[in-house]
Every structure is written in C-alpha cells, then in structure tokens.
N, C-alpha and C positions, 0 to 999 in steps of 0.2 A: 702798550702806546711806549715812545720816549720820551726820558727828558725834553724841555725846549732848552734849546740856546739861547732864543731872540731875548737879546736885555731891556728891561722895561724899570726903568728908574722908578725906584723908590719912593712912597709920600708920607704924610700921616696921615692914618686912617682914620677916615668918618666914612658913618655910614653911607650918604650917597657917591662918595667918592667908590668904593668897594660896590658898592652894586652897579655902579657906570660904567665896570671893567668888560672892556669887551670878552666873549670867548671864542677865540681863535681855535682853527685847524689844530694847534697843536698845544700843548698845555703850559700853563708858566707860573710862574712865582712871584710874586710882588713882596718887597719888604718894608717895614712899617720903622717910618726914621720916630716916632717917639719914643716906639720901646722896643728894645732890641729884642732877638728870637723870635718878633711875631710876625708874618707874614701871612701872604694870600696865593691861597693856589685856585688859578682858574682851568675847569675842564674843559672841552668842545663841547657841545654837546651828542649824545648817544643814546643808543634805546630806553637804558635806564634812567639819565638825563634829557630828553631832549630839547632844552632849553640849554641845557648846559647847564655846569657846577661852579658855585664858588665856597671854596670850604678857608675858614680862619685857623691855622696853625700855631704851633712854635716848634721850633727848627734850630735844633742843638744840641751839645754832648753830653754828657754825662760824667759828672770825675772817676775816674781811672779808665772812660771806656774811648774807641779812638773813631769808631765811623761813630758819625751824627743819629740823632734820632729826632723821628718828626711825632709830634702829636695832638693828634686834630683835636679843636675845642667844640669848631658848632657850625653852622652853614650860617654864612653874612646873615643875617637878620633874627636870626632868631636869640641873641641877646644885646645885652647891648652893650655897648663900647666903655662906656664909662659907668662907675659904680654909682647904683645909684642904694638909695636908702632903704635894706629889705632883701637887694634883689643880685642876685650870682652877675657880674659883669664880665665881659671878655677879655681888658687888662688886669681884673684880677685872676680869674685862671691863671693866668699867664706868669704873674709873680709865681703862686701858687707849685705850680711844672717847672719855672726854675730854681727855685727853690730844692724842688726835689731831684733836680738833676744834679745840682750843685753837693747835694748828699750824697751821691751815686746811684741812686734810685731810680730805675726805668717805668716811666707812668703808664706807658702802654701795659707792662707785665703787671704791675699794681694791678692796673685795670681789668687786664686777661682777669685775677684771680679771683677779684672781686665778685667780677662777673663769676666764673663759678661757681663761689658759694652761697654768691643767692641763687643759685640753679639748685644746688643741695637741698638748699636750706627749703629753697615754695616747693623741690619735690617732696623732703620730707613733710611742710605743711600740708602740702594735697593728699598723701598717702596718708595724716591725720586723720584725716577728714573720710575720706571714701570708708561711705555703713556698708552692713552690708545688705542691706536690696540693692544697695548701687552695683554692691559687687556681684546679686546675683542677677543682676539685672544685663550689667555686662557677660557673663555666664551666660545666659539664654542664649545671647546675637551671635556667640562664640562657640559654644555647642552642638551638637547637630544630634538633635533628642527628637524624639516622636511625641506630638499631639500628647498622648495618653500618660509619656515622662513628665512632660512638663505641667501637665494637669496634676499630679499626684506631689510633682515639686513645691506647685504652688499652693495645695491644700498645706503644705506643714508648714510654710513660708507664713500663711495668713493667719494659719490655726495654733499654729504649738511654737510659734518665733515670734509671735505679732509686736510683744514689746520690744524686742532687738532691733527691730529694721530699722528704724535710724539711728541706731547706736553703732558708733566710730566701730572698727573690725580689731583695730588695736583693747580695745576693751573689753572684747567679749571673752575673761578669760578662762580658765582650768576649773578654775570652784566652779563658776557659774553654769558650765558644762554639765558638771556632777550633778550640779543640785537639777538641770532645768530635765534631764534624764532621770535624774530621782523621781520626780513631780511626775512625769506624764509615765515612766513604767508605771505606777499604783492603778493605772485606768488601761494601759495596752502594751505587754514588752514589746511586740510588734512595732507598735506604732514610736515608742521611745527608740527605738534601735533605725529606725528610718527620718526621725527628725535628727540624730546626732550622725547619720547616713550624709547627709542633707546636707548640714552645717559644714560636715567636713568635706564634701566634694569644693563649694562654698570659698571656703578659706583657701586650700590649696590648689584654689584655681587663682583664688586674687592673687595669695603669692607669691606665681609664676609667672602669671600676668604682667604686674606689677614690679616684682624682686627682679634685682641683675644681678653680675657675678659679684658682688663688693656689696651686697643685700640680698639673701637668697632669702629671708624671713622678714620682710618688711613690718607686718604684722603681727608679730611674733610667733611662738610656736602654735600650733593648730589645736585649739583648745579641748579638740575632741583627744587628742592623745591622752591627760589627765584623766578620762572616762576610758581609757582603755587600761589605767597602769589603775585604776580604783574597782572599777568593774569590771572581771574578769570575763572574757566570751560574751561579751552584752551584744557583740555584732554575729552572734550565730545564735540564732534560734531554732529550739528543734523541727525535721521537720512535721508535719500535716500529714495524719494520717487517717483522719475519715472519709468513711464512704459508705455505700451500701453493700450489706450481707447480703449473701445469697439469699434469706427468710426473707428481707427486706424489701425488696424489688418488688416485690407481687401488692403487697398494702400501700405500700410510695406510689405505684404508678397507676394503680384505683384509683388513689388519693386526687392525682394529677389528670385524668380524667374526667373524672366526675366533678371539677372546677366548672364548664359552662353550667352543669346542671345546679348544682348547690350553691358560686357564685356567679350570677347570670348579669352581673353588673360589670362593665371594666373593662369588655373584651377577654372573656375567658379562655373561649377557643383558640385565642395567639400566644396567650400562655403559656396554655398547657399543651402544644405544639414544640413550643420554644425550650420545654424542660425536656418533653420528649428525645426531641431531637438531640440537647447535650448528651442524655444518657444513654441514644443511640452510634452517639459518631465521634463522641468524646471532643468535641471542640471546643472551643473557650470561648467565655463569658460572651465581650463583645463580637467575635467570631461569630458565633451563632444567632447573636440579635439585630447585626447587623448587615449580613450575608444577602448582597442584590439581587432580585430576578433574572438581571442580566445575566450574572453568575450560574443560574442555574441553565442545565443543559439537559432535555428531556431527552433529544433525540440520542446522547451518547452515555448518558446516565452519570453524570456526574455536577458536583457540588465546587465552586469555587471559591473561597476566602481572600479574602484580597490586606493588604496590611497587617501581617501578624505579628507576635511578636519578638519573630526573630529577621523582618526584614523583606521576608519571602513571600510568595502568591502558592496556597495551599488548595490542592485539588483533589479530592475524595471520590471513592467511588459511590453510586448512588444506589442501598442497600433495598429491599423491597419494601421495607415498611418504612422509611425512608422516603420511600416514593410518594407512599401511600399518606404520607402528614401533607410531602408539596405540592400534589395535586388537590389535596383541600386545602391547602392556603391558596392555593392559585385560584379557585370554583371563591373562595372566599374574598379574593381582593380589588381591596377600592379601586374607581379609575384614577389613574397617576401615580400608585403606592409603585414608590421602587424597591422597596426591602419585603422581604420575605415576611420577617418581622417583628422589626422597627424598633425595637426596645431589650430595655437589657436590665431594666427594673421589677422585678419578683420578688422584693424582701415581702411586702404582703402575703402572696401569696402563698411562701413558703412558711410563713411562717401560719398560716391559717392549715397547712398541710404540715409542721409537726402539732400541732393541739389534737389534729386529727389522729396522728399517725405512734407520735412521739418519737419521727424518725429526724432529727438535727439535719439536717443537708442542707448547702450553698453550691453554685455554681462550679465552683472548681472543685466541690465533692463528686459532684458527677461526670467531671472529665477523670478524677484519681477511680472513682466504680469501674467505667469501660477499661481503662488500662487497666486496673486487676481482675477484672472477667477476660480479658484478651490474652492476659495469663495463661486464667486456669481454661479457654478456649484452646489453648494451646498452635499458636498461631504464630510463635518465634519473635523473641525481643527485637530483631528486625523493620518487622510487621507493624508492632507496637511504634516505637520510633516513627516509622513515616506515619503512623497513622494519624498521631499525635502531631509528625510537625518536627519533632526534634532534632535538632543538630546532631553529627556525631562527632561532634569536636574532639580530636584527642587519638581515635577512632580510628586508624590507618586501613581496617576492613571495611569498615562503616563506609569512611570516606571516598574510598579511591576504589572500592572493589561493590560492593555490594550496592545496586543500583535498582530500585522497588517504583515502578511505575504504576500508574494506576489500573491499570490492570492489572497486573504483579498484586497490590491489595483488594480486589474486589471479594474472591473468594473470601480471602480474613474479614473483611468485614462484614462481608455475608453472616460468618462461622460465628463473630462476634455479637450480632444481631439477634442470629437466631438461638444460643446461649441465653441470652438477656431477656427472652423472651419467652421460652419454658420455664424462666424461674418468677416470673410474672403470672402460671398459668394456674386457673385454680386448683388446689389441691381436693380433684373429685373422685381419685380412685381409691381411695382408703379400702383396706378390707379388714375388715372384722375377725381377728383371731379366736379359738375354740377357750371355752374358759377350763381352766387347769381340773384333770378332775371328769371331764363329762365322757358320755363314752360317745 
C-alpha cells in the first residue's frame, strides 16, 4: 500500500483524540504538536486488523544518516502518553529514542540485536534444561523403532539409568558414564554394554536434534566417548557359542517330552511343544511363541511368522515331526485361542530341565543348535540362512542370484529334522565285544 498524500493537520496528542482518528481507505500520518518527532500512523482495515490500526511512532533522522528512520513505540492505548510514577510512557520513550538518534544510533537495529541475543540466550536456557528422559521421549517419537527395541530401551532407562532420567544432558559427564559402566559390568557385561549404547544413541540424537551449524555439540561431547577411551572394546562382547551337542540332544529332548508327566500343572504340553518346535525349526523365541493359527497352513504344509527381527515375514515348510506337534496343539486348542503356543516365558521349565540333565540351554541356544546341526547335515550355507531368515547383506550372490523359496527349503529342513531326531533315538543297539583271550 502506498503512502497517503492526504494532509491531516497536527494536534496535541491525547488518548481520546488519537482513538477518534478515522481509519480511512488510505494510510496516513498525524504529527504531535507538543513533542517533535512523535507521530501517529493510521492504517485502513485489513485481514490482520479488521478495524484498522493506530500506531505511535518516532519519525526522525539519526546523526550522520540522510534517510529518516521510523521507530514504532506501541499501539494507541497500550501505554499512557504522560509519565506516571513507576510506569513507562509514550513521551518518555520518545525522549529515549530521540537521544539514540542524536547519538547516531539506529534504535531499530539495536532492538533487532537485542531480540537476537535474547533468542540465543533463550535457546541456551532451553537446551540447558533438556533432561535425559526428555531427549529419550523425543527420540522415541522421531525414530522408527520396533516394539521389542522400545521395550529393551525402556528397561535400560528405567533400571540402569533411572537416577539420571531428570538430570540435564549437559550434566552427564564422561566420568559418570565410566563409573556407571563399571558398576553395571560387575553384574553383567552385556547389560553394561547395552546401557552405554542406549545412552550414546539418545545423546547423539539430541545433539543432532537440538544442535545447529554453529553449535553442533549443544550438550558437550557424548559421555560414552570417555568409556571408549577408558574401556577398550567395551561394546564388543564375545560371540555366544552355547548349544546342544550331539550327545546332549537325547537326554534334553527326553526331559522336555516328560514335562507333561513330571510337571502336570501350568499347561506343560504347551511348553514341551514350544521347546521342541524351536529345536526343530530354528525359530526365535517370540517367533515360535506367538505364531498365529491363521498362519499355519496344513494344506500347503507351511508355517509363517510375522514381524520378524529383520522386518520381513518368514515362511517355513512344515516337516513331519513339526506337523505332528502342530496337529497335537490343534486338538488341544481352546476356543478363541489365536496363538499356537501363546507364550515365550519358559525360564522355570528350563531350570527344571537343567537340574534333571545338567544342560543349561536358552531359547536362542536352540536356534544356534539348529544351525549347527544343519551344517552337519550338509544342507548348505544359503539354505541355513534362508531357514534362519538371515539377510545376505553384502553378499552379492546371496542377495541378487541365489533365491531359495519354501519348496526349495522343504527337503533341507526335513534333512535337518531327521538328523536331530536320529540323535534323540535311544542307544539300544550296543554290541558286546568279546573279552581279550577268549577262545
């Protein structure tokens, strides 16, 4: 909108006269006769100000500057015109602005600098107050994490970093991280490793989220960096190798199959089926525990598990013994039961098996057992990967050329099952050797 050319005579400003100024179709200025430089700018109605706008300003030149400067004071009525005790007034602000202009200072530029400094200080104050739990919650809403990952992270936050939840990230130092890692490591090396990994993930995320080009480390260096320097290879744990040996299969599986007889309470048939199912398929604990009946296809003889660790559905052929187990479970199925097993909690039963056999085995050890026996059965590495639902990352041949489908895997899975079940057969074919020197 262009400046108004209609002349409006000056007058001594009062609140009543200023409020009586008419908002015309064209913007115009009115000068105050009492104080040089004080004007009132009257703007027509618009989208932002439907009733128009009346703004008090100072219009003058700064020392050494040719062009006049317009400095806004306030809307009409926001401040009293005359100075009152303990209050800021329009005329008092006019005197201050004119003094700045006489000193060659641009009040608008000064105000912009002050606002920028305040914004920087406010940002610094906000960052100083960001706590570990606040950064963690922001991390969860930003990152695409699986429910199981979130469950594991939450356990670390609530158990191992509980007393740091409300502590500002800036106050969590490297020395504190080293001490905490050492404390947890006395109980469990793997738990200490996961705790530091969670802390590092949240801290680095917060630095990326709240930092900028000028301040890329708003919370300082990641405290876990000091753990890297003090504890070499803290994040590398030795690979787990525990599994059932060839001579362990028979006593272990016999004990599993005796659970319904020796421990009748607590639905032992379900647990026995669950443990044997993992041994014969190599499925992960939750994959086997929460497989749906709707994903068991007896006609095609396949089973499918959803939401696997690598994010893909995993379909396996149904081998002979696995089919027997599933048919037994189907006969025992309660009305409305959607899960074949419906649990992944077997700690008590595994303790009982360990006492009876001396064999310490976890569900993941059974997965490792299946893979080891699959190698001994000679089914080939790509079939083992397919059976375990392992991605062939970095393997050009496995990724782009070798494509193993369910039917290709069927004879191999049966071969592994037969190998395992042969190990479980009773040793009733012992032949007595003749004594030395006998005729």
